[in-house]
N, CA, C and O atoms as a Tinker XYZ file with bonds, in Angstrom:
   524  protein
     1  N     66.501000   60.966000  113.282000    73     2
     2  CA    66.272000   60.025000  111.387000    64     1     3
     3  C     67.630000   59.640000  111.190000    63     2     4     5
     4  O     68.695000   60.221000  111.401000    81     3
     5  N     67.285000   58.323000  110.653000    73     3     6
     6  CA    68.186000   57.830000  110.097000    64     5     7
     7  C     68.969000   58.756000  108.684000    63     6     8     9
     8  O     68.633000   59.875000  108.296000    81     7
     9  N     69.906000   58.016000  108.205000    73     7    10
    10  CA    71.280000   58.959000  107.256000    64     9    11
    11  C     69.975000   58.747000  105.876000    63    10    12    13
    12  O     69.744000   59.624000  105.044000    81    11
    13  N     69.024000   56.914000  105.948000    73    11    14
    14  CA    67.957000   56.791000  104.760000    64    13    15
    15  C     67.565000   58.213000  104.754000    63    14    16    17
    16  O     68.018000   59.103000  104.034000    81    15
    17  N     66.311000   58.325000  106.009000    73    15    18
    18  CA    65.854000   59.245000  105.891000    64    17    19
    19  C     66.216000   61.030000  105.650000    63    18    20    21
    20  O     65.520000   61.976000  105.280000    81    19
    21  N     67.219000   60.935000  105.942000    73    19    22
    22  CA    68.294000   62.394000  105.164000    64    21    23
    23  C     68.211000   62.287000  104.320000    63    22    24    25
    24  O     67.357000   62.923000  103.701000    81    23
    25  N     69.179000   61.263000  103.611000    73    23    26
    26  CA    68.863000   61.439000  102.276000    64    25    27
    27  C     67.634000   61.713000  100.912000    63    26    28    29
    28  O     67.621000   62.353000   99.861000    81    27
    29  N     66.756000   60.885000  101.604000    73    27    30
    30  CA    65.536000   61.163000  101.111000    64    29    31
    31  C     65.004000   62.920000  101.275000    63    30    32    33
    32  O     64.739000   63.702000  100.363000    81    31
    33  N     64.978000   63.132000  102.599000    73    31    34
    34  CA    64.530000   64.646000  102.942000    64    33    35
    35  C     65.398000   65.472000  102.001000    63    34    36    37
    36  O     64.598000   66.197000  101.409000    81    35
    37  N     66.581000   65.720000  101.579000    73    35    38
    38  CA    67.875000   66.189000  101.713000    64    37    39
    39  C     68.229000   66.344000   99.798000    63    38    40    41
    40  O     68.725000   67.241000   99.116000    81    39
    41  N     67.648000   64.907000   99.468000    73    39    42
    42  CA    68.612000   64.498000   98.235000    64    41    43
    43  C     69.870000   64.319000   98.062000    63    42    44    45
    44  O     70.488000   64.051000   97.032000    81    43
    45  N     70.348000   64.536000   99.498000    73    43    46
    46  CA    72.137000   64.126000   99.022000    64    45    47
    47  C     72.328000   62.656000   98.956000    63    46    48    49
    48  O     71.476000   61.813000   99.237000    81    47
    49  N     73.332000   62.479000   98.623000    73    47    50
    50  CA    73.642000   60.822000   98.801000    64    49    51
    51  C     74.534000   60.648000  100.082000    63    50    52    53
    52  O     75.427000   61.410000  100.454000    81    51
    53  N     74.015000   59.236000  100.810000    73    51    54
    54  CA    74.834000   59.341000  102.342000    64    53    55
    55  C     76.486000   59.300000  101.885000    63    54    56    57
    56  O     77.266000   59.696000  102.751000    81    55
    57  N     77.116000   58.813000  100.479000    73    55    58
    58  CA    78.482000   59.352000  100.811000    64    57    59
    59  C     78.667000   60.754000  100.905000    63    58    60    61
    60  O     79.434000   61.166000  101.776000    81    59
    61  N     78.019000   61.662000  100.057000    73    59    62
    62  CA    78.086000   63.152000  100.381000    64    61    63
    63  C     77.856000   63.633000  101.272000    63    62    64    65
    64  O     78.282000   64.773000  101.453000    81    63
    65  N     76.942000   62.878000  102.408000    73    63    66
    66  CA    76.710000   63.278000  103.623000    64    65    67
    67  C     78.060000   62.828000  104.555000    63    66    68    69
    68  O     78.659000   63.701000  105.182000    81    67
    69  N     78.350000   61.890000  104.590000    73    67    70
    70  CA    79.488000   61.453000  105.131000    64    69    71
    71  C     80.772000   62.240000  104.445000    63    70    72    73
    72  O     81.745000   61.971000  105.150000    81    71
    73  N     81.054000   62.854000  103.671000    73    71    74
    74  CA    82.133000   63.834000  103.079000    64    73    75
    75  C     81.603000   64.854000  104.317000    63    74    76    77
    76  O     82.122000   64.710000  105.424000    81    75
    77  N     80.205000   66.246000  104.054000    73    75    78
    78  CA    80.224000   66.691000  104.821000    64    77    79
    79  C     80.609000   66.749000  105.775000    63    78    80    81
    80  O     81.125000   67.782000  106.200000    81    79
    81  N     80.479000   65.430000  106.613000    73    79    82
    82  CA    80.476000   65.410000  108.555000    64    81    83
    83  C     82.699000   65.140000  107.869000    63    82    84    85
    84  O     83.262000   66.096000  108.402000    81    83
    85  N     83.165000   64.791000  107.524000    73    83    86
    86  CA    84.003000   64.232000  107.769000    64    85    87
    87  C     85.181000   65.903000  107.476000    63    86    88    89
    88  O     86.021000   66.310000  108.279000    81    87
    89  N     84.853000   66.504000  106.183000    73    87    90
    90  CA    85.275000   67.693000  106.117000    64    89    91
    91  C     84.777000   69.174000  107.134000    63    90    92    93
    92  O     85.007000   70.369000  106.950000    81    91
    93  N     84.047000   68.484000  108.188000    73    91    94
    94  CA    83.898000   69.537000  109.312000    64    93    95
    95  C     82.336000   70.362000  108.702000    63    94    96    97
    96  O     81.671000   71.081000  109.447000    81    95
    97  N     81.942000   70.077000  107.203000    73    95    98
    98  CA    80.904000   71.337000  106.668000    64    97    99
    99  C     79.730000   70.897000  107.271000    63    98   100   101
   100  O     78.797000   71.596000  106.874000    81    99
   101  N     79.332000   69.950000  108.143000    73    99   102
   102  CA    78.357000   69.598000  109.090000    64   101   103
   103  C     78.865000   68.692000  110.062000    63   102   104   105
   104  O     79.804000   67.903000  109.964000    81   103
   105  N     78.055000   68.939000  111.074000    73   103   106
   106  CA    78.254000   68.598000  112.467000    64   105   107
   107  C     77.702000   66.968000  112.477000    63   106   108   109
   108  O     76.671000   66.650000  111.884000    81   107
   109  N     78.420000   66.129000  113.129000    73   107   110
   110  CA    78.493000   64.568000  113.265000    64   109   111
   111  C     77.293000   64.175000  113.930000    63   110   112   113
   112  O     76.837000   64.799000  114.888000    81   111
   113  N     76.863000   63.332000  113.526000    73   111   114
   114  CA    75.457000   62.724000  114.437000    64   113   115
   115  C     75.817000   62.653000  115.308000    63   114   116   117
   116  O     76.990000   62.649000  115.679000    81   115
   117  N     74.113000   62.513000  116.322000    73   115   118
   118  CA    74.312000   62.000000  117.732000    64   117   119
   119  C     74.206000   60.588000  117.689000    63   118   120   121
   120  O     73.739000   59.992000  116.719000    81   119
   121  N     74.647000   60.013000  118.760000    73   119   122
   122  CA    74.250000   58.458000  118.636000    64   121   123
   123  C     75.612000   57.899000  118.284000    63   122   124   125
   124  O     75.790000   56.701000  118.504000    81   123
   125  N     76.833000   58.789000  117.638000    73   123   126
   126  CA    77.613000   57.654000  117.368000    64   125   127
   127  C     77.541000   56.998000  115.643000    63   126   128   129
   128  O     76.731000   57.238000  114.747000    81   127
   129  N     78.612000   56.204000  115.669000    73   127   130
   130  CA    78.279000   55.582000  114.027000    64   129   131
   131  C     76.914000   54.440000  113.881000    63   130   132   133
   132  O     76.015000   54.285000  113.055000    81   131
   133  N     77.343000   53.727000  115.238000    73   131   134
   134  CA    76.625000   52.676000  114.516000    64   133   135
   135  C     74.345000   52.604000  115.022000    63   134   136   137
   136  O     73.469000   51.742000  114.950000    81   135
   137  N     74.412000   53.934000  115.432000    73   135   138
   138  CA    73.254000   54.665000  116.244000    64   137   139
   139  C     73.176000   55.761000  115.223000    63   138   140   141
   140  O     71.975000   55.722000  114.956000    81   139
   141  N     73.657000   56.659000  114.524000    73   139   142
   142  CA    73.312000   57.712000  113.855000    64   141   143
   143  C     72.210000   58.376000  113.953000    63   142   144   145
   144  O     71.416000   57.904000  113.139000    81   143
   145  N     71.677000   59.382000  114.636000    73   143   146
   146  CA    70.477000   60.018000  114.904000    64   145   147
   147  C     71.231000   61.421000  114.294000    63   146   148   149
   148  O     72.222000   61.962000  114.784000    81   147
   149  N     70.445000   61.870000  113.032000    73   147   150
   150  CA    70.451000   63.327000  112.520000    64   149   151
   151  C     68.927000   64.387000  112.982000    63   150   152   153
   152  O     67.831000   64.119000  113.474000    81   151
   153  N     69.430000   65.334000  112.628000    73   151   154
   154  CA    67.914000   66.386000  113.203000    64   153   155
   155  C     67.953000   67.526000  112.402000    63   154   156   157
   156  O     68.217000   67.405000  111.206000    81   155
   157  N     67.759000   68.459000  112.824000    73   155   158
   158  CA    67.209000   69.705000  112.186000    64   157   159
   159  C     68.239000   70.420000  111.309000    63   158   160   161
   160  O     68.243000   70.890000  110.171000    81   159
   161  N     69.430000   70.263000  112.685000    73   159   162
   162  CA    70.593000   70.650000  112.799000    64   161   163
   163  C     70.960000   70.070000  111.487000    63   162   164   165
   164  O     70.977000   71.105000  110.821000    81   163
   165  N     71.135000   69.526000  111.014000    73   163   166
   166  CA    71.960000   68.450000  109.936000    64   165   167
   167  C     71.336000   68.939000  108.893000    63   166   168   169
   168  O     71.892000   69.686000  108.088000    81   167
   169  N     69.559000   68.392000  108.764000    73   167   170
   170  CA    69.543000   69.377000  107.966000    64   169   171
   171  C     69.245000   70.588000  107.198000    63   170   172   173
   172  O     68.806000   70.643000  106.050000    81   171
   173  N     69.657000   71.913000  108.286000    73   171   174
   174  CA    70.396000   72.666000  108.033000    64   173   175
   175  C     71.461000   73.191000  107.454000    63   174   176   177
   176  O     71.603000   74.234000  106.817000    81   175
   177  N     72.204000   72.335000  107.755000    73   175   178
   178  CA    73.592000   72.553000  107.330000    64   177   179
   179  C     73.989000   72.179000  105.864000    63   178   180   181
   180  O     74.847000   72.546000  105.061000    81   179
   181  N     73.048000   71.351000  105.890000    73   179   182
   182  CA    73.622000   70.533000  104.451000    64   181   183
   183  C     72.529000   71.429000  103.911000    63   182   184   185
   184  O     72.978000   71.885000  102.859000    81   183
   185  N     71.326000   71.896000  104.114000    73   183   186
   186  CA    70.637000   73.027000  102.835000    64   185   187
   187  C     71.602000   74.385000  102.758000    63   186   188   189
   188  O     71.660000   75.006000  101.697000    81   187
   189  N     72.286000   74.778000  103.814000    73   187   190
   190  CA    73.672000   75.361000  103.534000    64   189   191
   191  C     74.143000   75.409000  103.188000    63   190   192   193
   192  O     74.552000   76.567000  103.099000    81   191
   193  N     74.987000   74.278000  102.335000    73   191   194
   194  CA    75.771000   73.994000  101.908000    64   193   195
   195  C     75.633000   73.577000  100.642000    63   194   196   197
   196  O     76.558000   73.542000   99.831000    81   195
   197  N     73.803000   73.052000  100.291000    73   195   198
   198  CA    73.958000   73.124000   98.660000    64   197   199
   199  C     73.383000   74.469000   98.188000    63   198   200   201
   200  O     73.253000   74.527000   96.966000    81   199
   201  N     72.878000   75.950000   99.115000    73   199   202
   202  CA    72.912000   77.045000   98.224000    64   201   203
   203  C     74.117000   77.797000   98.203000    63   202   204   205
   204  O     74.345000   78.873000   97.650000    81   203
   205  N     74.763000   77.158000   98.806000    73   203   206
   206  CA    76.287000   77.984000   98.747000    64   205   207
   207  C     76.703000   77.549000   97.471000    63   206   208   209
   208  O     77.189000   78.262000   96.593000    81   207
   209  N     76.433000   76.061000   97.408000    73   207   210
   210  CA    76.735000   75.759000   96.559000    64   209   211
   211  C     76.436000   76.386000   94.871000    63   210   212   213
   212  O     77.270000   76.660000   94.008000    81   211
   213  N     75.432000   76.446000   94.835000    73   211   214
   214  CA    74.808000   76.941000   93.867000    64   213   215
   215  C     74.648000   77.903000   93.476000    63   214   216   217
   216  O     73.887000   78.159000   92.543000    81   215
   217  N     75.481000   78.872000   94.230000    73   215   218
   218  CA    75.813000   80.631000   94.417000    64   217   219
   219  C     77.760000   79.919000   93.564000    63   218   220   221
   220  O     78.344000   80.664000   92.777000    81   219
   221  N     78.139000   79.064000   93.796000    73   219   222
   222  CA    79.468000   78.843000   93.152000    64   221   223
   223  C     80.560000   79.027000   93.745000    63   222   224   225
   224  O     81.479000   79.613000   93.174000    81   223
   225  N     80.690000   78.486000   95.220000    73   223   226
   226  CA    81.304000   78.555000   96.392000    64   225   227
   227  C     81.485000   76.915000   96.692000    63   226   228   229
   228  O     80.628000   76.054000   96.891000    81   227
   229  N     83.104000   76.825000   96.636000    73   227   230
   230  CA    83.173000   75.538000   96.903000    64   229   231
   231  C     83.780000   75.205000   97.520000    63   230   232   233
   232  O     84.874000   75.759000   97.634000    81   231
   233  N     83.404000   73.962000   98.390000    73   231   234
   234  CA    83.575000   73.239000   99.676000    64   233   235
   235  C     84.879000   73.878000  100.789000    63   234   236   237
   236  O     84.668000   73.763000  101.996000    81   235
   237  N     86.448000   74.661000  100.227000    73   235   238
   238  CA    86.742000   75.251000  101.043000    64   237   239
   239  C     86.587000   76.240000  101.630000    63   238   240   241
   240  O     87.207000   76.612000  102.626000    81   239
   241  N     85.340000   77.024000  100.809000    73   239   242
   242  CA    85.180000   78.707000  101.010000    64   241   243
   243  C     84.018000   78.341000  102.195000    63   242   244   245
   244  O     83.963000   78.740000  103.358000    81   243
   245  N     83.177000   77.498000  101.509000    73   243   246
   246  CA    82.219000   77.476000  101.992000    64   245   247
   247  C     82.380000   76.377000  104.059000    63   246   248   249
   248  O     81.443000   76.234000  104.845000    81   247
   249  N     83.632000   75.944000  104.231000    73   247   250
   250  CA    83.831000   75.955000  105.599000    64   249   251
   251  C     84.555000   77.275000  105.529000    63   250   252   253
   252  O     83.982000   78.020000  106.324000    81   251
   253  N     85.339000   77.773000  105.067000    73   251   254
   254  CA    85.586000   79.354000  106.136000    64   253   255
   255  C     84.454000   79.738000  105.903000    63   254   256   257
   256  O     84.942000   80.837000  105.641000    81   255
   257  N     83.460000   79.885000  105.753000    73   255   258
   258  CA    81.860000   80.352000  106.156000    64   257   259
   259  C     81.497000   79.737000  107.523000    63   258   260   261
   260  O     81.246000   80.266000  108.606000    81   259
   261  N     81.546000   78.523000  107.147000    73   259   262
   262  CA    81.410000   77.413000  108.742000    64   261   263
   263  C     82.062000   78.096000  109.536000    63   262   264   265
   264  O     81.370000   78.999000  110.005000    81   263
   265  N     82.829000   78.083000  109.812000    73   263   266
   266  CA    83.958000   78.529000  110.673000    64   265   267
   267  C     83.537000   79.824000  111.268000    63   266   268   269
   268  O     83.440000   79.948000  112.489000    81   267
   269  N     83.265000   80.864000  110.380000    73   267   270
   270  CA    83.030000   82.221000  110.982000    64   269   271
   271  C     81.392000   81.863000  112.243000    63   270   272   273
   272  O     80.718000   82.703000  112.840000    81   271
   273  N     81.259000   80.476000  112.238000    73   271   274
   274  CA    80.023000   80.203000  113.259000    64   273   275
   275  C     78.270000   80.887000  112.661000    63   274   276   277
   276  O     77.349000   80.390000  113.309000    81   275
   277  N     77.884000   81.773000  111.704000    73   275   278
   278  CA    76.874000   82.230000  111.180000    64   277   279
   279  C     77.435000   83.745000  111.307000    63   278   280   281
   280  O     76.700000   84.665000  110.949000    81   279
   281  N     78.267000   83.917000  111.631000    73   279   282
   282  CA    78.503000   85.563000  111.558000    64   281   283
   283  C     79.290000   85.979000  110.262000    63   282   284   285
   284  O     80.136000   85.297000  109.684000    81   283
   285  N     78.703000   87.641000  109.808000    73   283   286
   286  CA    79.946000   87.740000  108.770000    64   285   287
   287  C     81.346000   87.600000  108.782000    63   286   288   289
   288  O     81.925000   87.805000  109.848000    81   287
   289  N     81.741000   87.407000  108.168000    73   287   290
   290  CA    82.992000   87.011000  108.021000    64   289   291
   291  C     83.547000   88.123000  106.729000    63   290   292   293
   292  O     82.876000   88.379000  105.729000    81   291
   293  N     84.890000   88.679000  107.021000    73   291   294
   294  CA    85.986000   89.565000  106.094000    64   293   295
   295  C     87.074000   88.470000  105.477000    63   294   296   297
   296  O     87.515000   87.489000  106.076000    81   295
   297  N     87.365000   88.859000  104.236000    73   295   298
   298  CA    88.107000   87.997000  103.835000    64   297   299
   299  C     88.908000   89.017000  103.036000    63   298   300   301
   300  O     88.397000   89.762000  102.200000    81   299
   301  N     89.914000   89.000000  103.284000    73   299   302
   302  CA    91.031000   90.500000  102.712000    64   301   303
   303  C     91.494000   90.539000  101.281000    63   302   304   305
   304  O     92.269000   89.618000  101.024000    81   303
   305  N     91.443000   90.701000  101.080000    73   303   306
   306  CA    91.832000   91.280000   99.208000    64   305   307
   307  C     92.704000   92.003000   98.711000    63   306   308   309
   308  O     93.186000   91.666000   97.629000    81   307
   309  N     92.981000   92.753000   99.123000    73   307   310
   310  CA    94.203000   94.130000   99.170000    64   309   311
   311  C     94.051000   94.876000  100.085000    63   310   312   313
   312  O     92.942000   94.879000  100.619000    81   311
   313  N     94.903000   95.602000  100.497000    73   311   314
   314  CA    95.024000   96.622000  101.606000    64   313   315
   315  C     94.400000   97.880000  101.529000    63   314   316   317
   316  O     94.655000   98.810000  100.764000    81   315
   317  N     93.292000   97.770000  102.685000    73   315   318
   318  CA    92.037000   98.547000  102.782000    64   317   319
   319  C     90.709000   97.996000  101.692000    63   318   320   321
   320  O     89.783000   98.634000  101.191000    81   319
   321  N     91.089000   96.540000  101.596000    73   319   322
   322  CA    89.643000   95.992000  100.610000    64   321   323
   323  C     89.818000   94.993000  101.211000    63   322   324   325
   324  O     90.890000   94.496000  101.557000    81   323
   325  N     88.180000   94.419000  101.472000    73   323   326
   326  CA    87.870000   93.379000  102.209000    64   325   327
   327  C     86.340000   93.260000  101.452000    63   326   328   329
   328  O     85.550000   94.128000  101.080000    81   327
   329  N     86.303000   91.766000  101.404000    73   327   330
   330  CA    85.235000   91.253000  101.118000    64   329   331
   331  C     84.140000   90.696000  101.860000    63   330   332   333
   332  O     84.235000   89.478000  102.008000    81   331
   333  N     83.107000   91.246000  102.380000    73   331   334
   334  CA    82.083000   90.747000  103.847000    64   333   335
   335  C     81.436000   89.644000  103.139000    63   334   336   337
   336  O     80.728000   89.898000  102.164000    81   335
   337  N     81.642000   88.241000  103.606000    73   335   338
   338  CA    79.899000   87.644000  103.320000    64   337   339
   339  C     79.078000   87.484000  104.994000    63   338   340   341
   340  O     79.445000   87.768000  106.135000    81   339
   341  N     77.899000   86.922000  104.447000    73   339   342
   342  CA    77.219000   86.703000  105.759000    64   341   343
   343  C     76.090000   85.192000  105.102000    63   342   344   345
   344  O     75.040000   85.097000  104.467000    81   343
   345  N     77.409000   83.940000  105.924000    73   343   346
   346  CA    76.408000   82.862000  105.458000    64   345   347
   347  C     75.117000   82.893000  105.744000    63   346   348   349
   348  O     74.336000   82.348000  104.964000    81   347
   349  N     74.705000   83.448000  106.756000    73   347   350
   350  CA    73.216000   82.998000  106.607000    64   349   351
   351  C     72.046000   83.899000  105.854000    63   350   352   353
   352  O     70.834000   83.703000  105.948000    81   351
   353  N     72.697000   84.922000  105.092000    73   351   354
   354  CA    71.663000   85.512000  104.072000    64   353   355
   355  C     71.970000   84.870000  102.828000    63   354   356   357
   356  O     71.149000   84.832000  101.912000    81   355
   357  N     73.227000   84.312000  102.744000    73   355   358
   358  CA    73.479000   83.973000  101.410000    64   357   359
   359  C     72.891000   82.631000  101.449000    63   358   360   361
   360  O     72.617000   82.081000  100.382000    81   359
   361  N     72.641000   81.977000  102.698000    73   359   362
   362  CA    72.006000   80.541000  102.532000    64   361   363
   363  C     70.409000   80.473000  102.397000    63   362   364   365
   364  O     69.711000   79.667000  101.781000    81   363
   365  N     70.086000   81.502000  103.120000    73   363   366
   366  CA    69.001000   81.870000  103.085000    64   365   367
   367  C     67.867000   82.691000  102.080000    63   366   368   369
   368  O     66.718000   82.999000  102.398000    81   367
   369  N     68.630000   82.975000  100.625000    73   367   370
   370  CA    68.737000   83.656000   99.888000    64   369   371
   371  C     67.659000   83.109000   98.773000    63   370   372   373
   372  O     67.815000   82.130000   98.043000    81   371
   373  N     66.524000   83.991000   98.828000    73   371   374
   374  CA    65.709000   83.409000   97.795000    64   373   375
   375  C     65.637000   83.618000   96.017000    63   374   376   377
   376  O     65.957000   84.663000   95.450000    81   375
   377  N     65.292000   82.744000   95.535000    73   375   378
   378  CA    65.480000   83.303000   93.789000    64   377   379
   379  C     66.344000   82.689000   93.790000    63   378   380   381
   380  O     66.942000   82.270000   94.781000    81   379
   381  N     66.767000   82.379000   91.865000    73   379   382
   382  CA    68.074000   81.953000   91.639000    64   381   383
   383  C     69.359000   82.495000   91.920000    63   382   384   385
   384  O     69.403000   83.637000   92.378000    81   383
   385  N     70.354000   81.899000   91.732000    73   383   386
   386  CA    71.522000   82.528000   92.350000    64   385   387
   387  C     72.205000   83.906000   90.991000    63   386   388   389
   388  O     71.991000   83.850000   89.780000    81   387
   389  N     72.918000   84.870000   91.641000    73   387   390
   390  CA    73.206000   86.166000   90.953000    64   389   391
   391  C     74.032000   85.019000   89.776000    63   390   392   393
   392  O     74.125000   83.791000   89.782000    81   391
   393  N     74.565000   86.114000   88.788000    73   391   394
   394  CA    74.863000   86.003000   87.756000    64   393   395
   395  C     76.865000   86.150000   88.236000    63   394   396   397
   396  O     77.115000   87.295000   88.612000    81   395
   397  N     77.295000   85.826000   88.239000    73   395   398
   398  CA    78.872000   86.052000   89.087000    64   397   399
   399  C     79.635000   87.070000   88.021000    63   398   400   401
   400  O     80.470000   87.892000   88.399000    81   399
   401  N     79.297000   86.928000   86.854000    73   399   402
   402  CA    80.613000   88.106000   85.571000    64   401   403
   403  C     79.653000   89.267000   85.731000    63   402   404   405
   404  O     79.964000   90.420000   85.433000    81   403
   405  N     78.207000   88.834000   86.321000    73   403   406
   406  CA    77.230000   90.164000   85.954000    64   405   407
   407  C     78.013000   91.048000   87.599000    63   406   408   409
   408  O     78.296000   92.245000   87.613000    81   407
   409  N     78.220000   90.084000   88.828000    73   407   410
   410  CA    78.278000   90.200000   89.873000    64   409   411
   411  C     79.830000   91.723000   89.639000    63   410   412   413
   412  O     79.951000   92.914000   89.926000    81   411
   413  N     80.804000   90.464000   88.861000    73   411   414
   414  CA    82.097000   91.122000   89.157000    64   413   415
   415  C     81.928000   92.106000   88.278000    63   414   416   417
   416  O     82.418000   93.046000   88.903000    81   415
   417  N     81.483000   92.648000   86.999000    73   415   418
   418  CA    81.127000   94.068000   86.161000    64   417   419
   419  C     80.836000   94.707000   87.273000    63   418   420   421
   420  O     81.877000   95.309000   87.537000    81   419
   421  N     79.670000   95.067000   88.494000    73   419   422
   422  CA    79.329000   95.597000   89.378000    64   421   423
   423  C     80.568000   96.009000   89.855000    63   422   424   425
   424  O     80.928000   97.169000   90.053000    81   423
   425  N     81.069000   95.193000   89.991000    73   423   426
   426  CA    82.030000   95.215000   91.421000    64   425   427
   427  C     83.362000   95.954000   90.620000    63   426   428   429
   428  O     83.900000   96.812000   91.319000    81   427
   429  N     83.867000   95.791000   89.503000    73   427   430
   430  CA    85.046000   96.401000   89.159000    64   429   431
   431  C     84.412000   97.952000   88.643000    63   430   432   433
   432  O     85.200000   98.861000   88.384000    81   431
   433  N     83.242000   98.105000   88.551000    73   431   434
   434  CA    82.987000   99.842000   88.150000    64   433   435
   435  C     83.119000  100.507000   89.677000    63   434   436   437
   436  O     83.910000  101.399000   89.982000    81   435
   437  N     81.946000   99.718000   90.755000    73   435   438
   438  CA    82.044000  100.339000   92.084000    64   437   439
   439  C     83.567000  100.696000   92.396000    63   438   440   441
   440  O     83.832000  101.823000   92.815000    81   439
   441  N     84.678000   99.648000   92.176000    73   439   442
   442  CA    85.872000   99.910000   92.405000    64   441   443
   443  C     86.648000  101.011000   91.978000    63   442   444   445
   444  O     87.340000  101.912000   92.450000    81   443
   445  N     86.224000  100.542000   90.814000    73   443   446
   446  CA    87.173000  101.978000   89.216000    64   445   447
   447  C     86.604000  103.117000   90.279000    63   446   448   449
   448  O     87.478000  103.614000   90.989000    81   447
   449  N     85.037000  103.669000   90.510000    73   447   450
   450  CA    84.819000  104.743000   91.110000    64   449   451
   451  C     85.139000  105.083000   92.268000    63   450   452   453
   452  O     85.123000  106.265000   92.613000    81   451
   453  N     85.517000  104.016000   93.138000    73   451   454
   454  CA    86.184000  104.433000   94.796000    64   453   455
   455  C     87.668000  104.759000   94.601000    63   454   456   457
   456  O     88.231000  105.539000   95.369000    81   455
   457  N     88.365000  104.118000   93.492000    73   455   458
   458  CA    89.695000  104.265000   93.302000    64   457   459
   459  C     90.367000  105.458000   93.092000    63   458   460   461
   460  O     91.383000  105.880000   93.645000    81   459
   461  N     89.265000  106.246000   91.710000    73   459   462
   462  CA    89.207000  107.589000   91.545000    64   461   463
   463  C     89.622000  108.445000   92.361000    63   462   464   465
   464  O     90.632000  109.149000   92.341000    81   463
   465  N     88.125000  108.279000   93.672000    73   463   466
   466  CA    87.885000  109.562000   94.451000    64   465   467
   467  C     88.810000  109.561000   95.251000    63   466   468   469
   468  O     88.907000  110.640000   95.833000    81   467
   469  N     89.651000  108.704000   95.584000    73   467   470
   470  CA    90.098000  107.935000   96.953000    64   469   471
   471  C     91.791000  108.409000   96.334000    63   470   472   473
   472  O     92.776000  108.455000   97.072000    81   471
   473  N     91.807000  108.694000   94.981000    73   471   474
   474  CA    93.359000  108.476000   94.300000    64   473   475
   475  C     94.090000  109.702000   94.559000    63   474   476   477
   476  O     93.963000  110.708000   93.861000    81   475
   477  N     95.451000  109.546000   96.343000    73   475   478
   478  CA    95.785000  110.770000   95.849000    64   477   479
   479  C     96.422000  111.497000   95.130000    63   478   480   481
   480  O     97.451000  110.977000   94.700000    81   479
   481  N     96.142000  112.963000   94.675000    73   479   482
   482  CA    96.468000  113.733000   93.722000    64   481   483
   483  C     98.009000  114.200000   93.780000    63   482   484   485
   484  O     98.326000  114.192000   94.969000    81   483
   485  N     98.716000  114.463000   93.260000    73   483   486
   486  CA   100.200000  114.932000   93.047000    64   485   487
   487  C     99.873000  116.413000   93.923000    63   486   488   489
   488  O     98.862000  117.114000   93.906000    81   487
   489  N    101.152000  116.568000   94.677000    73   487   490
   490  CA   100.549000  117.847000   95.120000    64   489   491
   491  C    101.314000  119.309000   94.013000    63   490   492   493
   492  O    102.156000  119.343000   93.116000    81   491
   493  N    100.710000  120.028000   94.504000    73   491   494
   494  CA   100.621000  121.074000   93.530000    64   493   495
   495  C    102.366000  121.357000   93.441000    63   494   496   497
   496  O    103.074000  121.237000   94.441000    81   495
   497  N    102.872000  121.716000   92.191000    73   495   498
   498  CA   104.084000  121.941000   92.158000    64   497   499
   499  C    104.141000  123.920000   92.800000    63   498   500   501
   500  O    103.739000  124.847000   92.097000    81   499
   501  N    104.716000  124.089000   94.190000    73   499   502
   502  CA   105.521000  125.526000   94.306000    64   501   503
   503  C    105.546000  126.553000   93.411000    63   502   504   505
   504  O    106.160000  126.314000   92.371000    81   503
   505  N    104.933000  127.883000   93.548000    73   503   506
   506  CA   105.279000  128.287000   92.439000    64   505   507
   507  C    107.048000  128.775000   92.691000    63   506   508   509
   508  O    107.671000  128.391000   93.681000    81   507
   509  N    107.627000  129.608000   91.683000    73   507   510
   510  CA   109.639000  129.342000   91.694000    64   509   511
   511  C    109.280000  130.829000   92.551000    63   510   512   513
   512  O    108.489000  131.636000   92.063000    81   511
   513  N    109.855000  131.039000   93.672000    73   511   514
   514  CA   109.747000  132.338000   93.788000    64   513   515
   515  C    110.519000  133.669000   93.755000    63   514   516   517
   516  O    110.565000  134.761000   94.320000    81   515
   517  N    111.243000  132.777000   92.523000    73   515   518
   518  CA   111.658000  133.939000   91.167000    64   517   519
   519  C    111.441000  134.172000   90.425000    63   518   520   521
   520  O    112.136000  134.398000   89.435000    81   519
   521  N    110.113000  134.230000   90.613000    73   519   522
   522  CA   109.167000  134.866000   89.686000    64   521   523
   523  C    108.837000  135.767000   89.711000    63   522   524
   524  O    108.041000  136.156000   88.857000    81   523
């Protein structure tokens, strides 16, 4: 299909498609610039981009996910703490995107529980041998 067909199918503009290619967010078309031919891989890349954008991801974060080549990637946040993202699951998720504030609150609560359980306690002071 040509770029006009691709824009009609995906709802993206030709300019946006060229941006996605230039930024490495989707592969270049077959056939070179003059005879550009787009296929299912391009439609899938655009759909993935659209879904991740709807979830609030910025293009730089989407690029990181894409560089993971579809495998889950781990983003270190702090020593012993990483966020694992699976682009295939994010892109294919059905329904409305999750509420970021609700997710943040849920994660904060979970982290508070984990940190409370794993925080080392001060060692008990040994009894004074003179007592």
